[in-house]
Backbone bond lengths (Angstrom), bond angles and torsions (degrees), N, CA, C in turn:
res aa  C-N    CA-C-N  psi(-1)  N-CA   C-N-CA  omega(-1)  CA-C   N-CA-C  phi
1 M - - - 1.449 - - 1.528 111.80 -
2 E 1.320 116.81 -46.57 1.463 120.08 -179.64 1.519 111.39 -61.80
3 Q 1.334 116.82 -35.75 1.465 119.91 178.53 1.524 110.64 -64.67
4 V 1.319 116.67 -37.86 1.463 120.47 178.40 1.522 110.27 -65.39
5 L 1.323 116.54 -46.01 1.458 121.07 -177.10 1.521 112.49 -64.46
6 S 1.323 116.73 -29.96 1.467 120.50 -177.33 1.523 113.06 -100.33
7 S 1.329 117.11 9.29 1.467 120.94 -172.69 1.524 113.45 -79.69
8 G 1.328 117.42 -16.62 1.461 119.80 -175.46 1.517 113.15 80.78
9 S 1.325 117.12 11.63 1.462 121.48 -179.26 1.526 110.75 -72.92
10 D 1.318 115.10 159.11 1.466 121.49 175.97 1.520 112.15 -99.92
11 V 1.324 116.61 -26.97 1.458 120.69 -175.08 1.523 109.46 -143.73
12 V 1.326 114.90 148.12 1.462 121.61 178.09 1.523 108.43 -124.25
13 F 1.333 116.33 131.11 1.462 121.92 171.30 1.528 107.71 -97.60
14 L 1.311 116.79 128.68 1.458 120.98 177.54 1.519 110.26 -110.85
15 A 1.334 115.84 120.76 1.461 121.74 172.38 1.527 106.86 -119.81
16 T 1.319 113.96 51.25 1.461 122.44 -174.39 1.529 110.12 -104.52
17 P 1.333 117.61 165.62 1.470 119.35 174.62 1.525 110.76 -56.79
18 H 1.317 115.55 155.13 1.464 120.81 -173.77 1.530 112.41 -54.02
19 E 1.322 116.36 -48.44 1.462 119.66 -175.97 1.526 111.45 -69.46
20 T 1.325 116.53 -31.42 1.471 119.68 177.13 1.522 110.20 -64.94
21 S 1.331 117.28 -46.19 1.460 120.59 176.58 1.525 110.59 -58.85
22 H 1.315 116.28 -44.79 1.467 121.14 178.85 1.522 111.25 -54.70
23 N 1.315 116.44 -39.55 1.459 120.53 -174.99 1.522 113.63 -78.62
24 I 1.337 118.27 -32.10 1.465 119.29 -172.41 1.530 114.26 -101.84
25 V 1.337 118.23 -19.63 1.466 119.55 -178.14 1.528 112.71 -59.10
26 P 1.340 120.26 -43.99 1.470 118.24 179.81 1.526 113.07 -56.85
27 R 1.307 117.79 -39.64 1.463 119.53 179.62 1.525 111.52 -68.84
28 L 1.322 117.06 -38.10 1.466 120.17 177.29 1.528 110.66 -61.93
29 L 1.332 116.32 -43.13 1.458 120.13 179.37 1.530 111.21 -65.74
30 E 1.326 116.64 -40.38 1.463 120.44 179.17 1.522 111.79 -61.74
31 S 1.340 116.43 -29.10 1.460 120.67 -179.19 1.529 112.33 -81.32
32 G 1.332 117.24 -4.56 1.457 120.97 179.29 1.508 114.91 95.12
33 L 1.327 117.45 1.70 1.462 121.06 177.74 1.525 110.68 -78.29
34 R 1.319 115.63 150.68 1.454 121.37 170.46 1.523 107.64 -99.38
35 V 1.328 116.92 148.85 1.464 121.18 -168.94 1.518 110.79 -131.56
36 V 1.337 115.54 134.85 1.461 122.25 166.42 1.523 105.88 -113.94
37 D 1.309 116.75 112.89 1.464 122.09 -173.83 1.524 110.36 -105.62
38 L 1.333 115.94 119.18 1.462 120.68 -179.22 1.524 113.03 -88.31
39 S 1.316 117.68 -2.69 1.460 119.78 175.86 1.523 109.83 -81.97
40 G 1.328 115.90 -178.79 1.457 119.94 178.06 1.511 113.73 -95.51
41 A 1.331 117.67 12.02 1.464 121.17 -169.76 1.515 114.56 -67.63
42 F 1.332 118.02 -20.04 1.460 119.72 -177.28 1.532 112.34 -132.29
43 R 1.327 116.55 23.48 1.463 120.19 -179.45 1.518 112.70 -82.88
44 L 1.305 117.76 -33.92 1.463 121.64 -175.13 1.524 110.39 -99.08
45 K 1.312 117.19 134.00 1.456 120.94 -177.79 1.527 113.12 -80.73
46 D 1.310 117.66 -20.22 1.464 122.29 -179.78 1.525 109.28 -89.34
47 T 1.332 117.33 111.01 1.468 119.96 -177.34 1.523 111.42 -61.22
48 A 1.328 117.90 -32.30 1.464 120.63 -178.09 1.519 112.23 -65.74
49 A 1.340 117.29 -22.19 1.461 120.50 -176.91 1.524 112.39 -71.73
50 Y 1.322 117.48 -22.17 1.461 119.55 -175.00 1.522 112.76 -68.81
51 T 1.311 117.07 -33.22 1.461 119.39 177.99 1.522 110.52 -62.51
52 K 1.334 116.35 -42.33 1.465 120.85 -178.49 1.510 112.05 -73.09
53 W 1.337 118.17 -46.51 1.455 121.35 -168.90 1.531 113.84 -94.02
54 Y 1.339 117.25 -26.92 1.465 119.68 -176.47 1.521 114.23 -121.88
55 G 1.306 117.48 -7.09 1.458 120.67 172.49 1.512 115.98 79.14
56 F 1.329 118.78 21.47 1.462 120.06 174.52 1.525 109.34 -145.80
57 D 1.331 115.70 159.06 1.460 121.17 178.54 1.524 109.18 -86.84
58 H 1.322 116.41 128.49 1.467 121.00 -177.28 1.525 109.43 -90.84
59 T 1.334 115.61 119.30 1.463 120.40 -178.88 1.528 112.59 -119.99
60 A 1.330 118.07 -4.28 1.475 121.35 -179.04 1.525 109.28 -85.88
61 R 1.325 116.73 65.92 1.461 122.03 -170.19 1.526 112.58 -66.87
62 Q 1.324 117.66 -39.69 1.454 119.56 -177.99 1.529 110.67 -64.90
63 A 1.341 115.99 -45.04 1.464 119.65 178.82 1.519 110.85 -63.21
64 L 1.328 116.41 -39.74 1.462 120.01 -179.75 1.528 110.87 -65.58
65 T 1.317 116.10 -37.00 1.462 120.37 -179.51 1.524 111.52 -61.41
66 E 1.326 117.17 -38.68 1.462 119.50 -176.57 1.526 113.78 -94.48
67 A 1.325 117.87 -4.35 1.465 120.60 179.99 1.525 110.47 -65.56
68 V 1.327 115.84 137.71 1.466 122.28 177.77 1.519 108.62 -110.91
69 Y 1.319 116.63 128.69 1.468 121.37 177.52 1.527 108.25 -73.05
70 G 1.340 115.89 121.82 1.454 119.96 -163.45 1.513 119.08 -98.02
71 I 1.323 117.47 69.50 1.462 119.82 165.02 1.521 106.66 -101.50
72 P 1.334 118.38 103.78 1.469 121.79 -171.23 1.517 114.32 -55.01
73 E 1.323 117.55 -35.16 1.464 120.85 -177.00 1.526 112.33 -69.13
74 L 1.321 117.58 -18.30 1.459 120.85 -174.25 1.523 113.80 -107.49
75 D 1.319 118.35 -23.75 1.463 119.17 -173.58 1.519 111.75 -147.31
76 A 1.316 116.70 46.54 1.465 120.88 -175.57 1.525 113.90 -57.83
77 P 1.344 120.86 -44.45 1.467 119.30 -178.47 1.523 113.28 -60.23
78 A 1.329 117.55 -42.25 1.463 120.56 179.85 1.520 111.13 -67.52
79 I 1.322 117.29 -38.69 1.460 121.02 177.82 1.521 110.50 -64.27
80 A 1.312 116.70 -40.65 1.467 120.95 -177.34 1.519 111.90 -59.92
81 S 1.324 118.01 -33.92 1.458 120.99 -177.28 1.526 113.37 -99.88
82 A 1.322 117.75 1.10 1.463 121.11 -173.47 1.523 112.54 -77.43
83 R 1.332 114.84 149.04 1.468 120.72 168.67 1.522 110.84 -92.42
84 L 1.328 116.79 -26.84 1.456 122.12 -179.55 1.515 109.64 -131.98
85 V 1.319 116.07 118.33 1.462 121.68 176.13 1.517 108.25 -112.36
86 S 1.317 115.66 126.41 1.456 121.52 176.73 1.520 108.44 -93.06
87 N 1.323 116.24 109.19 1.461 120.92 -177.47 1.536 109.37 -69.71
88 P 1.328 118.41 129.05 1.464 120.51 -176.22 1.528 112.75 -66.27
89 G 1.327 114.94 162.35 1.447 120.29 171.73 1.527 110.62 -70.46
90 C 1.329 115.81 162.06 1.466 119.70 -177.06 1.524 111.97 -69.84
91 Y 1.328 117.35 -46.19 1.470 119.27 176.61 1.530 111.31 -59.15
92 P 1.336 118.72 -50.01 1.462 118.79 179.24 1.524 113.90 -58.11
93 T 1.333 117.78 -35.77 1.460 119.62 178.23 1.521 110.38 -59.06
94 S 1.317 116.79 -45.52 1.465 120.43 -178.00 1.519 111.62 -67.50
95 V 1.315 117.32 -34.22 1.464 121.38 -178.43 1.528 111.05 -79.27
96 I 1.319 116.74 -47.60 1.466 121.06 -174.32 1.521 111.30 -65.47
97 L 1.338 117.49 -43.25 1.460 119.73 179.89 1.529 111.45 -61.12
98 A 1.315 116.84 -35.37 1.467 120.06 -179.15 1.519 112.58 -74.91
99 L 1.326 117.38 -36.12 1.455 120.21 -173.58 1.524 114.13 -91.65
100 A 1.308 117.60 -27.46 1.466 120.69 -171.81 1.529 114.07 -55.00
101 P 1.341 119.94 -46.22 1.469 118.30 -178.46 1.521 112.74 -58.99
102 L 1.311 117.57 -42.35 1.460 121.85 -177.50 1.521 111.92 -71.37
103 L 1.342 116.93 -42.47 1.455 120.18 -178.76 1.526 110.92 -68.18
104 R 1.313 117.07 -40.99 1.465 119.41 -178.88 1.527 111.67 -69.39
105 A 1.332 115.95 -26.31 1.463 119.46 176.87 1.522 112.12 -83.30
106 G 1.340 117.23 -9.47 1.463 120.91 -178.00 1.506 113.67 75.50
107 W 1.317 116.89 25.35 1.458 120.95 -174.93 1.535 113.77 -92.79
108 V 1.319 118.04 0.37 1.466 120.65 -175.64 1.528 110.03 -105.08
109 D 1.325 115.95 133.12 1.463 120.97 170.78 1.528 106.96 -82.38
110 V 1.322 115.10 86.30 1.462 120.50 -174.57 1.524 111.02 -62.57
111 S 1.319 117.59 -33.86 1.460 120.52 -177.53 1.521 112.60 -65.19
112 A 1.346 117.14 -19.61 1.468 121.04 177.88 1.525 111.52 -81.50
113 G 1.343 117.20 -7.74 1.457 121.37 178.02 1.516 112.56 94.80
114 V 1.313 115.53 143.73 1.462 123.36 175.85 1.522 107.32 -125.11
115 I 1.322 116.62 128.97 1.470 121.60 -178.13 1.521 109.26 -119.14
116 A 1.324 115.97 126.78 1.466 121.85 176.16 1.522 108.95 -116.23
117 D 1.316 115.94 118.97 1.467 123.55 -179.60 1.528 106.94 -113.22
118 S 1.334 116.83 111.10 1.468 120.99 -173.89 1.522 111.46 -116.87
119 K 1.331 114.48 142.82 1.471 120.87 178.69 1.518 108.79 -129.92
120 S 1.335 115.85 130.50 1.462 121.37 -173.21 1.518 111.63 -127.88
121 G 1.340 115.04 149.95 1.453 120.85 169.95 1.514 111.30 -70.06
122 S 1.312 116.84 166.13 1.465 121.41 -170.89 1.525 113.46 -67.63
123 T 1.333 119.05 -22.02 1.464 119.73 179.16 1.518 111.77 -67.43
124 G 1.324 117.61 -15.10 1.458 120.10 177.05 1.511 112.91 -65.41
125 A 1.311 117.28 -17.20 1.466 121.00 -179.55 1.520 112.66 -91.95
126 G 1.327 117.64 4.66 1.458 120.21 179.77 1.515 112.92 82.42
127 R 1.351 115.96 -167.69 1.464 120.97 -173.84 1.524 113.40 -104.27
128 K 1.315 117.79 -6.48 1.458 119.87 -177.65 1.523 110.17 -64.45
129 P 1.339 118.19 127.91 1.466 120.97 -178.74 1.527 111.73 -59.24
130 S 1.323 115.51 140.16 1.460 120.95 179.46 1.514 108.58 -152.79
131 D 1.320 116.00 140.46 1.466 119.93 177.38 1.522 111.31 -56.45
132 K 1.324 116.85 -37.36 1.456 120.88 -175.82 1.522 112.72 -72.90
133 L 1.349 116.67 -11.62 1.455 119.68 178.98 1.524 112.80 -105.31
134 H 1.324 117.45 1.34 1.465 119.73 175.80 1.525 109.40 -62.15
135 F 1.331 116.10 146.83 1.458 120.77 -176.45 1.526 113.23 -51.61
136 P 1.338 120.12 -46.15 1.473 118.92 -178.30 1.530 113.31 -64.90
137 E 1.339 116.99 -24.12 1.461 120.38 179.59 1.528 112.00 -80.93
138 V 1.338 115.71 -30.56 1.465 120.29 -176.14 1.522 112.15 -92.67
139 N 1.331 116.77 -39.90 1.459 121.05 -174.82 1.525 111.69 -61.06
140 E 1.332 115.62 135.39 1.458 123.19 179.64 1.524 112.24 55.07
141 N 1.322 115.31 38.69 1.455 120.40 -178.04 1.528 108.83 -141.50
142 L 1.304 116.97 162.04 1.459 123.12 173.20 1.516 106.79 -145.65
143 R 1.340 116.27 124.94 1.456 120.07 -171.30 1.530 110.80 -131.41
144 A 1.330 115.85 129.96 1.458 120.85 170.43 1.527 108.51 -86.47
145 Y 1.312 116.22 146.64 1.469 119.03 -179.77 1.528 109.21 -153.40
146 G 1.324 116.25 168.05 1.461 121.39 176.29 1.515 114.01 60.35
147 L 1.322 118.00 30.62 1.463 120.58 -176.01 1.528 110.74 -62.78
148 F 1.310 116.28 123.73 1.464 125.91 178.65 1.529 114.07 69.17
149 H 1.331 120.13 -6.97 1.457 118.60 -177.96 1.531 113.09 -139.53
150 H 1.331 117.73 27.84 1.456 119.02 175.07 1.531 108.89 -70.25
151 R 1.326 116.86 137.98 1.468 119.67 -172.29 1.520 114.20 -69.11
152 H 1.349 118.19 -11.06 1.457 119.44 174.57 1.531 112.66 -82.00
153 L 1.333 116.97 -12.39 1.454 120.34 -177.49 1.528 113.19 -58.28
154 P 1.344 119.78 -48.18 1.470 118.15 -175.59 1.519 114.41 -64.29
155 E 1.332 118.99 -30.00 1.467 117.95 178.69 1.527 111.30 -72.86
156 M 1.328 117.02 -30.64 1.462 119.35 174.81 1.520 110.84 -67.24
157 L 1.328 116.83 -45.29 1.458 120.47 178.09 1.528 110.37 -60.67
158 Q 1.319 116.26 -42.90 1.463 121.32 -178.93 1.522 111.80 -62.55
159 E 1.323 117.04 -50.87 1.458 120.53 -173.31 1.520 112.88 -75.42
160 L 1.319 116.95 -24.95 1.463 120.37 179.24 1.522 112.52 -97.99
161 A 1.341 116.70 -1.69 1.464 122.11 -179.57 1.530 111.19 54.98
162 L 1.331 115.20 45.80 1.464 121.31 179.19 1.523 109.94 -108.97
163 S 1.313 115.92 151.94 1.452 122.06 175.63 1.526 109.60 -90.49
164 P 1.326 118.21 146.71 1.474 120.34 177.74 1.524 113.27 -55.03
165 K 1.325 117.22 -30.04 1.468 118.96 -178.25 1.521 112.89 -72.75
166 D 1.339 116.86 -15.54 1.461 120.98 -176.31 1.529 113.57 -106.19
167 F 1.325 117.70 -0.21 1.468 120.16 -172.13 1.522 110.66 -139.61
168 I 1.322 115.78 130.71 1.470 121.80 175.54 1.523 108.50 -122.51
169 F 1.319 115.62 129.44 1.461 122.00 177.52 1.517 109.12 -123.33
170 T 1.338 115.96 126.75 1.463 120.83 177.46 1.519 110.09 -129.24
171 P 1.342 117.81 116.89 1.460 120.83 176.61 1.531 111.52 -91.31
172 H 1.339 115.24 152.64 1.461 122.09 177.69 1.529 109.15 -135.11
173 L 1.316 115.46 151.72 1.461 121.60 177.11 1.520 109.54 -101.43
174 L 1.340 115.01 119.02 1.466 121.41 177.61 1.522 111.16 -90.76
175 P 1.320 118.45 152.20 1.469 121.33 176.67 1.524 112.03 -82.71
176 I 1.340 116.66 51.55 1.463 122.61 176.23 1.524 107.78 -133.18
177 T 1.314 116.46 167.52 1.455 119.80 -175.96 1.518 112.79 -79.08
178 R 1.332 117.64 -47.33 1.466 119.70 -174.18 1.519 111.10 -145.44
179 G 1.320 115.06 157.02 1.454 121.25 179.69 1.519 112.03 116.72
180 I 1.328 115.64 145.97 1.465 122.33 175.19 1.522 108.51 -129.76
181 L 1.313 116.13 136.03 1.456 122.84 170.63 1.522 107.74 -123.35
182 T 1.330 115.51 120.63 1.458 121.60 179.23 1.524 109.48 -113.97
183 T 1.325 116.09 129.35 1.461 122.31 174.98 1.521 107.78 -112.36
184 I 1.328 116.08 125.65 1.466 121.49 -175.86 1.528 108.77 -118.91
185 Y 1.330 115.11 134.09 1.462 121.85 -178.42 1.529 108.93 -116.55
186 L 1.334 117.08 130.02 1.464 120.51 -179.93 1.524 110.56 -154.40
187 H 1.333 115.10 170.56 1.462 122.67 174.04 1.522 108.51 -114.86
188 L 1.310 116.68 135.53 1.456 120.86 175.70 1.525 110.50 -74.26
189 S 1.324 116.58 148.80 1.462 120.89 179.61 1.526 111.93 -74.31
190 T 1.339 116.28 -26.12 1.462 122.99 176.86 1.519 108.01 -139.49
191 L 1.304 117.90 142.59 1.459 120.24 179.73 1.528 110.79 -60.20
192 R 1.307 116.22 133.23 1.464 123.48 179.02 1.527 108.20 -131.98
193 N 1.348 115.43 166.46 1.454 118.09 171.89 1.529 109.81 -103.83
194 L 1.314 115.01 168.53 1.460 120.82 -174.26 1.518 112.17 -61.98
195 Q 1.320 117.02 -37.04 1.462 119.93 -179.44 1.531 111.60 -65.58
196 E 1.318 116.98 -35.18 1.466 120.24 177.29 1.528 110.70 -63.46
197 I 1.321 116.05 -40.65 1.469 119.67 178.99 1.527 110.36 -64.19
198 E 1.322 115.60 -46.71 1.463 119.51 -179.96 1.527 110.97 -61.29
199 N 1.318 117.04 -42.76 1.465 120.30 -179.74 1.524 111.32 -63.23
200 L 1.335 116.64 -39.57 1.462 120.15 179.00 1.524 110.89 -59.66
201 F 1.331 116.74 -45.38 1.460 120.32 -178.50 1.523 111.61 -68.29
202 H 1.324 117.06 -41.56 1.465 119.19 178.98 1.526 111.06 -63.64
203 D 1.313 117.19 -40.78 1.458 120.01 179.29 1.526 110.96 -67.44
204 F 1.324 116.32 -42.02 1.466 120.81 -177.14 1.525 111.25 -63.93
205 Y 1.332 116.37 -40.32 1.464 120.32 -176.13 1.528 113.50 -102.94
206 A 1.318 116.48 18.13 1.467 119.29 172.60 1.527 108.43 -61.42
207 G 1.317 116.78 130.71 1.458 119.78 -178.00 1.511 114.08 83.49
208 S 1.327 117.61 8.02 1.474 121.54 176.49 1.526 108.28 -105.28
209 P 1.329 118.27 97.13 1.468 120.90 -169.90 1.525 114.88 -68.56
210 L 1.326 118.07 -16.12 1.463 119.47 -176.03 1.528 113.36 -106.06
211 V 1.330 116.58 6.35 1.465 120.26 174.80 1.514 108.75 -112.37
212 R 1.328 115.70 126.69 1.465 121.40 179.31 1.530 109.03 -116.47
213 I 1.332 115.41 125.72 1.462 121.34 179.98 1.522 109.20 -100.34
214 Y 1.315 116.32 126.32 1.460 121.04 -179.36 1.531 110.58 -79.15
215 S 1.297 115.14 154.73 1.458 120.74 177.62 1.517 110.18 -60.91
216 A 1.318 115.90 149.14 1.455 121.56 -176.42 1.526 111.86 -50.51
217 G 1.322 115.38 129.49 1.458 120.85 176.95 1.510 115.27 88.38
218 T 1.340 118.74 -2.72 1.463 121.44 176.76 1.526 108.82 -114.20
219 V 1.316 116.16 151.97 1.465 119.74 -175.35 1.530 110.45 -131.40
220 P 1.335 116.59 150.39 1.467 120.96 -177.33 1.520 112.69 -79.64
221 E 1.349 114.57 167.09 1.453 122.89 176.79 1.523 108.65 -129.64
222 I 1.324 116.58 161.26 1.459 120.73 -177.87 1.522 112.00 -61.77
223 L 1.334 117.24 -37.07 1.466 119.26 -178.90 1.527 112.03 -59.78
224 G 1.322 117.24 -24.80 1.452 120.43 -179.50 1.518 114.03 -73.79
225 V 1.347 117.14 -18.67 1.461 120.14 -177.79 1.520 113.82 -119.49
226 A 1.330 118.52 -12.83 1.469 120.70 -178.68 1.519 109.99 -57.54
227 N 1.335 115.26 133.25 1.464 123.02 -179.52 1.524 112.95 64.73
228 T 1.335 116.44 25.54 1.465 121.60 174.67 1.533 108.49 -127.28
229 Q 1.326 115.70 177.81 1.470 121.65 178.37 1.529 111.74 -107.99
230 Y 1.324 117.12 13.46 1.459 120.79 -174.33 1.531 112.79 -88.47
231 A 1.332 114.13 154.69 1.456 122.74 163.58 1.517 106.74 -114.87
232 D 1.318 116.76 122.60 1.461 121.71 -179.76 1.527 109.49 -108.12
233 I 1.337 116.46 137.14 1.457 121.12 -177.88 1.527 109.41 -133.63
234 G 1.317 115.54 132.08 1.458 121.79 175.00 1.519 109.78 -137.66
235 F 1.318 117.48 174.86 1.460 119.67 -174.33 1.516 111.08 -160.54
236 A 1.326 113.65 159.13 1.462 121.78 174.00 1.515 107.41 -137.34
237 L 1.322 116.64 140.44 1.458 121.49 -173.17 1.523 110.98 -130.23
238 D 1.319 115.35 134.25 1.465 121.26 167.78 1.529 105.92 -93.71
239 E 1.316 116.45 100.64 1.461 120.51 -172.20 1.528 112.95 -67.93
240 T 1.321 118.04 -21.13 1.465 120.13 -178.42 1.529 112.46 -80.13
241 T 1.341 116.82 -24.08 1.469 120.00 -177.46 1.528 112.81 -115.87
242 G 1.327 117.82 -13.91 1.465 120.83 -176.75 1.508 113.63 76.83
243 R 1.324 117.46 15.76 1.465 120.15 175.63 1.528 109.07 -82.65
244 L 1.329 116.18 128.21 1.458 122.05 -176.91 1.519 109.87 -122.27
245 I 1.330 115.71 135.95 1.458 121.72 173.79 1.520 107.99 -115.66
246 L 1.337 116.08 125.79 1.455 122.80 176.15 1.522 108.82 -106.86
247 V 1.315 116.90 139.99 1.464 121.64 173.56 1.524 107.91 -124.65
248 S 1.311 115.36 123.81 1.459 122.40 -176.94 1.516 109.37 -125.04
249 T 1.345 117.08 133.53 1.457 120.46 179.25 1.523 110.48 -130.73
250 I 1.331 115.75 141.75 1.460 122.83 173.51 1.516 108.64 -145.23
251 D 1.318 116.35 163.78 1.457 121.26 165.82 1.518 106.32 -87.79
252 N 1.317 117.49 119.57 1.461 119.79 -174.23 1.528 113.45 -64.76
253 L 1.334 117.15 -20.13 1.462 120.17 177.07 1.526 111.96 -93.60
254 G 1.343 117.02 -12.68 1.460 121.52 -179.66 1.510 110.15 -100.55
255 K 1.339 116.79 -97.11 1.461 120.83 178.64 1.521 111.02 -59.88
256 G 1.326 116.96 -23.70 1.457 120.11 179.59 1.504 114.58 -86.31
257 A 1.329 118.53 -2.53 1.472 119.35 -178.48 1.524 110.61 -157.60
258 A 1.360 116.66 -98.46 1.464 120.68 -171.18 1.518 113.05 -63.47
259 G 1.337 117.43 -39.81 1.456 119.81 179.75 1.516 111.90 -62.60
260 Q 1.322 116.33 -42.03 1.459 119.71 178.95 1.530 110.90 -68.17
261 A 1.341 117.04 -34.17 1.456 120.08 176.87 1.527 111.01 -61.68
262 V 1.332 116.60 -42.98 1.469 120.20 177.32 1.521 110.36 -66.64
263 Q 1.309 117.21 -39.70 1.467 121.35 177.37 1.531 110.34 -59.14
264 N 1.330 116.35 -42.22 1.463 120.34 177.50 1.527 110.97 -64.86
265 M 1.320 116.55 -42.78 1.462 120.02 177.88 1.526 110.92 -60.80
266 N 1.315 116.64 -40.30 1.464 119.91 178.35 1.528 110.83 -58.22
267 L 1.325 116.88 -44.02 1.458 120.48 178.03 1.525 111.38 -63.84
268 M 1.320 117.01 -40.24 1.455 121.40 -177.36 1.527 112.06 -63.55
269 F 1.335 116.81 -27.78 1.454 120.13 -176.18 1.529 113.15 -114.10
270 G 1.322 116.05 13.55 1.449 120.21 171.95 1.510 115.85 78.26
271 F 1.347 117.12 19.96 1.455 120.35 176.89 1.534 109.51 -91.81
272 P 1.327 118.29 157.94 1.464 119.80 171.17 1.533 110.14 -55.96
273 Q 1.305 117.02 142.50 1.467 120.56 -174.21 1.528 112.87 -56.18
274 E 1.312 117.04 -34.79 1.458 120.44 -173.84 1.526 113.85 -87.47
275 T 1.324 118.56 2.76 1.465 121.83 -178.44 1.524 110.76 -57.05
276 G 1.322 116.95 127.21 1.454 122.23 179.53 1.511 114.56 76.51
277 L 1.338 116.88 1.91 1.458 120.47 -176.37 1.514 112.84 -115.66
278 L 1.314 118.29 -29.83 1.460 122.18 -179.96 1.527 109.90 -116.19
């Protein structure tokens, strides 16, 4: 810690356990450093939620108050001026980027329910050894886990302004190394055509160099984003019923983690978002 404080650095990236980040971020901020934190220690605005979802009591209230949730495409001005950016989780990045344009436009019939089904490569679980991540357990297998209580759920509800009764998120473990594919099912509040949906997404993400919108009726695959910093989004619509399916893909180690952290740092220091990433 002392070496960091005396290093002359302008910014610190933290890829530490949640409670470790919670404990050291206030001191880093007091020293004048800016911080991009990849843990979950400052993602949730409700301090009481940390005991339930992360297993510790949150007492760094001042740091939490000024923390900015860091999805560059959604809150660039706040990120640019922030001292502390909380880097989002990989699953939430894939879900939030896909849903935000529709929810902010008021085009979703939220009362009909929104379902997000996400599948991730094994690196999404980190490096800590686990029986469930051994090769024989993962290979040629597909496993759902964290049903109704995955710790990324509350940040999705928070950032999308959704109620738990209207949103279901289910993560799955794929037998691959990296990449996330999220499929989201929803009903539109008013019947639209496919071109309207495509236009909404293109307009919303105009000027977002790391988000790629697929042509109407086509959907992305994990191979298209693996080892890249992109988020790809596609969709299919039943125009007669207003049922919409969104497919969102990212590399969980790129746009879902380190790549997004660098993107946030670029905004904080006035660099183009894609600097060092493309």
